[in-house]
C-alpha positions in Angstrom: -3.3 -69.6 -17.3 -0.4 -68.7 -19.5 -2.2 -65.5 -20.6 -2.7 -64.5 -16.9 0.9 -65.3 -16.0 2.1 -63.2 -19.0 -0.2 -60.3 -18.0 1.3 -60.4 -14.4 4.9 -61.3 -15.1 5.5 -60.7 -18.8 7.9 -58.3 -20.3 5.3 -55.5 -20.7 4.2 -56.0 -17.1 7.8 -55.8 -15.9 8.4 -52.6 -17.8 5.3 -51.0 -16.5 6.3 -52.1 -13.0 9.7 -50.3 -13.5 7.7 -47.2 -14.7 5.8 -47.3 -11.4 9.0 -47.7 -9.4 10.4 -44.6 -11.1 7.2 -42.7 -10.1 7.8 -43.8 -6.5 11.4 -42.6 -6.7 10.3 -39.3 -8.0 7.7 -39.0 -5.2 10.3 -39.4 -2.4 11.5 -35.8 -2.4 7.9 -34.6 -2.1 7.2 -37.0 0.7 10.2 -35.7 2.5 9.0 -32.1 2.1 5.5 -33.3 3.3 7.1 -34.9 6.4 8.7 -31.5 7.3 5.1 -30.2 7.5 3.4 -33.2 9.1 6.1 -33.7 11.8 5.6 -30.3 13.6 1.9 -30.4 13.0 1.5 -33.8 14.6 4.1 -33.2 17.4 5.9 -36.4 16.4 9.6 -36.4 15.8 9.5 -39.8 14.0 7.2 -39.3 11.1 8.4 -42.4 9.2 7.8 -44.6 12.2 4.1 -44.2 11.8 2.1 -45.4 8.7 -0.6 -42.8 9.1 2.0 -40.0 9.3 3.7 -41.4 6.2 0.5 -41.4 4.3 -0.2 -37.9 5.5 3.2 -36.8 4.3 2.5 -38.5 1.0 -0.8 -36.6 0.7 0.9 -33.3 1.3 3.6 -34.0 -1.2 1.4 -34.8 -4.1 0.0 -31.3 -4.6 3.6 -30.0 -4.6 4.4 -32.5 -7.3 1.4 -31.1 -9.3 2.8 -27.6 -9.1 6.3 -28.6 -10.1 4.9 -30.5 -13.1 4.4 -27.1 -14.8 8.1 -27.2 -15.6 8.3 -27.3 -19.5 10.3 -30.5 -19.7 7.9 -32.5 -17.7 5.6 -33.6 -20.5 8.4 -34.5 -23.0 10.2 -36.6 -20.3 7.0 -38.3 -19.2 5.9 -39.0 -22.8 9.3 -40.6 -23.5 9.0 -42.8 -20.3 5.5 -43.8 -21.2 6.5 -44.6 -24.8 9.4 -46.9 -23.8 8.1 -48.5 -20.6 4.3 -48.5 -21.0 4.2 -49.4 -24.7 2.1 -46.5 -25.9 2.5 -45.6 -29.5 4.4 -42.4 -30.3 1.7 -40.8 -32.4 -0.7 -40.9 -29.4 1.7 -38.8 -27.2 2.6 -35.1 -27.5 6.3 -34.7 -27.9 6.6 -31.0 -27.0 6.1 -29.1 -23.7 2.6 -28.2 -22.5 1.8 -24.6 -23.6 -1.9 -23.9 -23.0 -3.7 -24.0 -19.6 -5.6 -27.1 -20.5 -2.4 -29.0 -21.5 -0.6 -27.9 -18.3 -3.6 -29.1 -16.3 -3.6 -32.5 -17.9 0.1 -32.8 -17.5 -0.2 -32.0 -13.8 -3.0 -34.6 -13.4 -0.8 -37.2 -15.1 2.3 -36.4 -13.0 0.2 -36.6 -9.8 -1.2 -40.0 -10.9 2.2 -41.3 -11.9 3.7 -40.3 -8.6 0.7 -41.4 -6.6 0.4 -44.9 -8.0 4.2 -45.2 -8.2 4.6 -44.3 -4.5 2.0 -46.9 -3.5 3.4 -49.7 -5.7 7.0 -48.8 -4.7 6.1 -48.9 -1.0 4.4 -52.3 -1.5 7.4 -53.5 -3.5 9.7 -52.6 -0.6 7.6 -54.1 2.2 5.7 -57.0 0.8 8.4 -59.2 -0.8 10.5 -59.6 2.5 7.4 -60.4 4.4 6.1 -62.9 1.8 9.5 -64.6 1.7 9.5 -65.0 5.4 6.1 -66.6 5.3 7.2 -69.0 2.6 10.2 -70.3 4.5 8.6 -70.0 7.9 7.6 -73.7 8.2 11.1 -74.9 7.2 12.8 -72.5 9.7 10.4 -73.6 12.5 11.2 -77.2 11.8 14.9 -76.7 11.7 15.1 -74.4 14.8 12.4 -76.2 16.8 10.7 -73.0 17.9 8.2 -70.5 16.7 10.9 -67.7 16.5 8.9 -65.4 18.7 6.0 -65.1 16.3 2.5 -64.2 17.4 0.5 -67.0 19.2 -1.6 -67.6 16.1 1.4 -69.3 14.5 1.3 -71.9 17.3 -1.4 -73.6 15.4 0.0 -76.1 12.9 -2.6 -75.4 10.2 -1.7 -71.7 10.3 2.0 -72.5 10.0 1.2 -74.8 7.0 -0.8 -72.1 5.2 2.0 -69.5 5.7 3.7 -70.3 2.4 0.4 -70.1 0.6 -0.2 -66.7 2.1 3.3 -65.5 1.2 2.9 -66.6 -2.5 -0.6 -65.1 -2.6 0.9 -61.8 -1.4 3.5 -61.8 -4.2 0.8 -62.5 -6.7 -1.4 -59.8 -5.3 1.5 -57.3 -5.5 2.1 -58.3 -9.2 -1.7 -57.9 -9.8 -1.8 -54.5 -8.3 1.3 -53.4 -10.3 -0.2 -54.8 -13.5 -3.5 -53.0 -12.9 -1.9 -49.7 -12.0 0.4 -50.0 -15.0 -2.5 -50.8 -17.4 -4.5 -47.8 -16.0 -1.6 -45.4 -16.6 -1.1 -46.8 -20.1 -4.8 -46.2 -20.9 -4.9 -42.7 -19.4 -1.6 -41.6 -20.9 -3.0 -40.7 -24.3 -5.8 -38.7 -22.7 -3.5 -36.7 -20.4 -0.2 -36.6 -22.4 -1.7 -36.9 -25.9 -1.8 -34.1 -28.4 -4.7 -31.7 -28.4 -7.0 -31.3 -31.5 -4.9 -28.3 -32.4 -1.7 -30.3 -32.2 -3.2 -33.2 -34.2 -4.3 -30.7 -36.9 -0.8 -29.2 -37.0 0.8 -32.6 -37.3 -1.7 -33.7 -40.0 -0.9 -30.5 -42.0 2.8 -31.1 -41.6 2.5 -34.6 -42.8 0.4 -33.5 -45.8 2.9 -30.8 -46.7 5.8 -33.3 -46.4 3.9 -35.8 -48.6 3.2 -33.0 -51.1 6.9 -32.1 -51.2 7.8 -35.7 -51.8 5.3 -36.1 -54.6 6.5 -32.9 -56.3 10.1 -34.0 -56.1 9.3 -37.4 -57.5 7.5 -35.7 -60.4 10.3 -33.3 -61.1 12.9 -36.2 -61.1 10.7 -38.3 -63.3 10.0 -35.5 -65.8 13.5 -34.1 -66.1 15.6 -37.3 -65.8 13.2 -39.5 -67.7 13.0 -37.1 -70.6 16.7 -36.7 -70.7 17.3 -40.4 -70.8 14.8 -40.9 -73.5 16.2 -38.1 -75.6 19.8 -39.2 -75.1 18.9 -42.8 -76.0 17.2 -41.7 -79.3 20.0 -39.2 -80.2 22.7 -41.8 -79.6 20.8 -44.4 -81.6 20.4 -42.0 -84.5 24.0 -41.0 -84.4 25.2 -44.6 -84.4 23.1 -45.5 -87.5 24.6 -42.6 -89.6 28.1 -42.6 -88.1 29.8 -43.2 -91.4 27.4 -41.5 -93.8 26.5 -38.2 -92.1 29.2 -36.9 -89.8 27.5 -33.5 -89.5 24.4 -35.1 -88.1 26.5 -37.1 -85.6 28.2 -33.9 -84.4 24.8 -32.3 -83.9 23.5 -35.3 -82.0 26.6 -35.5 -79.7 26.3 -31.7 -79.0 22.6 -32.3 -78.2 23.5 -35.2 -75.9 26.1 -33.0 -74.1 23.6 -30.1 -73.7 20.8 -32.4 -72.5 23.0 -34.1 -69.9 24.5 -30.8 -68.7 21.0 -29.3 -68.2 19.7 -32.4 -66.5 22.6 -32.6 -64.1 21.9 -29.0 -63.1 18.2 -29.8 -62.5 19.2 -32.9 -60.6 21.6 -30.9 -58.4 18.8 -28.5 -57.6 16.4 -31.2 -56.6 19.0 -33.1 -54.5 20.0 -29.8 -52.9 16.5 -29.4 -51.7 16.4 -32.9 -50.3 19.7 -32.3 -48.4 19.2 -28.9 -47.0 15.5 -27.9 -47.5 16.7 -25.2 -49.8 19.1 -24.9 -52.7 20.6 -21.4 -52.8 22.7 -20.8 -55.9 21.3 -23.8 -57.9 19.9 -23.5 -61.4 16.4 -22.2 -61.6 13.6 -24.4 -62.7 13.2 -24.4 -66.5 10.3 -22.3 -67.9 8.3 -22.2 -71.2 9.6 -18.7 -71.9 13.3 -19.5 -71.5 13.7 -23.1 -72.3 11.1 -24.2 -74.9 13.3 -23.6 -77.9 16.1 -25.6 -76.3 13.8 -28.5 -75.5 12.5 -28.6 -79.1 16.0 -28.4 -80.5 17.4 -31.2 -78.3 14.4 -33.4 -79.2 14.8 -32.8 -83.0 18.6 -33.6 -82.7 17.6 -37.2 -82.2 15.9 -37.4 -85.5 12.4 -36.8 -84.2 10.3 -34.5 -86.4 8.7 -32.0 -84.1 6.5 -29.2 -85.3 5.6 -26.5 -82.8 2.9 -23.8 -83.0 3.0 -21.2 -80.2 0.1 -18.8 -80.3 0.9 -17.3 -77.0 3.5 -15.0 -75.5 5.5 -17.2 -73.1 7.1 -14.1 -71.6 3.6 -12.9 -70.5 2.8 -16.1 -68.6 3.1 -16.1 -64.8 6.3 -17.8 -63.6 4.5 -20.7 -61.9 2.3 -21.4 -65.0 5.3 -21.1 -67.3 7.3 -23.7 -65.2 4.4 -26.2 -65.1 3.6 -25.8 -68.8 7.2 -26.5 -69.6 7.1 -29.8 -67.6 3.9 -30.8 -69.4 5.4 -30.2 -72.8 8.5 -32.0 -71.8 6.6 -35.1 -70.6 4.5 -35.1 -73.8 7.7 -35.1 -75.9 9.2 -37.8 -73.6 6.2 -40.0 -74.2 6.4 -39.4 -78.0 10.1 -40.4 -77.9 9.2 -43.7 -76.2 6.1 -44.7 -78.2 5.8 -42.8 -81.5 8.6 -44.7 -83.3 11.6 -43.5 -85.1 11.3 -40.2 -87.1 7.6 -40.0 -86.3 6.0 -36.6 -86.6 5.1 -34.9 -83.3 2.8 -31.9 -83.2 3.0 -29.4 -80.3 0.5 -26.6 -80.1 0.4 -23.9 -77.3 -2.3 -21.3 -77.4 -4.4 -19.1 -75.2 -8.1 -19.3 -75.4 -10.9 -18.1 -73.0 -8.4 -17.1 -70.3 -6.7 -20.5 -70.3 -3.4 -21.8 -71.7 -4.0 -24.8 -73.9 -1.3 -27.4 -74.5 -1.7 -30.1 -77.1 0.9 -32.8 -78.0 0.0 -35.3 -80.7 2.0 -38.2 -82.0 1.2 -41.4 -83.9 1.4 -44.7 -82.2 1.8 -47.9 -84.3 0.0 -50.9 -83.0 -3.1 -51.4 -80.8 -4.4 -48.2 -79.2 -3.3 -48.0 -75.5 -6.0 -49.4 -73.3 -5.5 -46.9 -70.4 -5.9 -43.2 -70.8 -4.3 -42.7 -67.4 -0.9 -43.9 -68.6 2.0 -44.3 -66.2 3.7 -42.1 -63.7 4.4 -39.3 -66.1 0.8 -38.8 -67.2 -0.4 -39.0 -63.6 2.2 -36.3 -62.9 0.8 -34.1 -65.7 -2.7 -34.6 -64.2 -1.5 -33.6 -60.8 0.3 -30.5 -62.1 -2.8 -29.4 -64.0 -5.1 -30.0 -61.0 -2.8 -28.0 -58.6 -3.1 -25.1 -61.0 -6.9 -25.4 -61.2 -6.8 -26.9 -64.7 -7.4 -30.2 -66.4 -5.4 -32.7 -68.4 -6.4 -35.7 -70.5 -4.4 -38.2 -72.5 -5.6 -40.9 -74.8 -6.1 -42.2 -78.3 -7.7 -39.7 -80.7 -9.0 -39.9 -84.3 -6.2 -40.2 -86.9 -5.0 -36.9 -88.3 -6.2 -36.0 -91.8 -4.0 -37.5 -94.5 -2.7 -40.5 -92.4 -2.5 -43.7 -94.2 -3.1 -47.1 -92.6 0.0 -49.2 -92.4 0.2 -52.4 -94.2 -0.1 -55.5 -92.1 -1.7 -56.3 -88.8 -0.9 -53.0 -87.1 -2.8 -49.7 -87.6 -1.5 -46.2 -86.7 -3.3 -44.3 -84.0 -3.0 -40.8 -82.8 -2.2 -40.3 -79.2 -3.2 -36.8 -77.9 -2.2 -35.1 -74.7 -4.3 -32.1 -73.9 -4.1 -29.8 -71.0 -5.9 -26.6 -70.0 -4.3 -24.3 -67.4 -6.0 -21.1 -66.1 -4.0 -18.0 -66.8 -5.2 -16.6 -63.5 -4.3 -19.7 -61.5 -3.3 -19.7 -57.8 -1.5 -16.6 -56.7 1.0 -18.6 -54.6 2.7 -21.8 -55.3 0.9 -25.1 -54.5 2.3 -27.2 -51.6 5.7 -28.4 -52.5 6.6 -25.6 -54.9 9.0 -22.8 -54.0 7.7 -19.5 -55.4 10.9 -18.8 -57.3 12.8 -22.1 -57.6 10.2 -24.8 -58.4 10.1 -27.9 -56.2 11.0 -27.6 -52.6 
């Protein structure tokens, strides 16, 4: 019983009832226009004094409502009302105006149904409650006044008078049931008539996919640039602290490297945050590339005491801009991982070469202790894999065979070689992947 009562008189049912009443209010101007037509046609001066003439005026007004529903704001306004009052999810309704013939036809059908059901329920809501209330209090009034109040003769029977309150209450329940049924039908039909078309759903899905791609690209850019900078600065500061008294020249170089690293990272961070704020970042620093920034990256990494050897058997200037940017980020992440896991003053080997029309990037460093159990690594290695995949290449990372000449460490730990290897096609995508601006990097 509680479920039935809630379906008839609960909050959702009351809101849908309000939605129907609004439809009845919107129908009134069209009914008035219909009465102007029906009055002369029927020869009656009092159209609203006759129920058949009222219904005829209502029938004439609904087609007029269907025509005016072609106004562009009709669908957005109706969708908003359905969302708030009928409890239909936002993603099941089209937010914009109807544009195609089919969308306009469905909007006209919905508007006609809303005003039709709303006009009927609004009329019942105006007429039935006073009548039902009269029936409910009729036995009490008859007893107090000692008369039948001029009612029809059928009320002279005592049993009829006794059943009047029951009939009144049943009438109110019937009104609530009709309103609940009409509201439920409109809520079910709303997604069909006001919902997005397959074309709109496809456009929305593409927009969501593009937004997700942008977010992922921005997350990778922040992780790679800021993460590498923090690792490098931490190592440089630690090395400078240890030799503060014995090697002032090294300390000066480390502090200069920290200053340079933080300045460049702040510039990159401003560029990414500018994109987040405004959708574009005119005037911000361009994304770093292999051609312009590899030497600085290696220099800053070495300033922390890391021994980095680099072999570049390719002309960075000849690389496409997009490939040069992504290759720089891959090298940067490889060095960042080495800073974190290779240990102090470990030798890191970076090799960049072109073979079979592909740019090959290899970063190797020793790892002391058990070999990592996951080749997938953390966010950085997943980001490298995503970058390579977007360019049509591949990237792998994991333990490799020890390099020739390595000596096992004494004790329970054994040195392992960790290798990051990426292959990127030289003739990759002609345009930037989703989330990349063709000239500035992430957007």
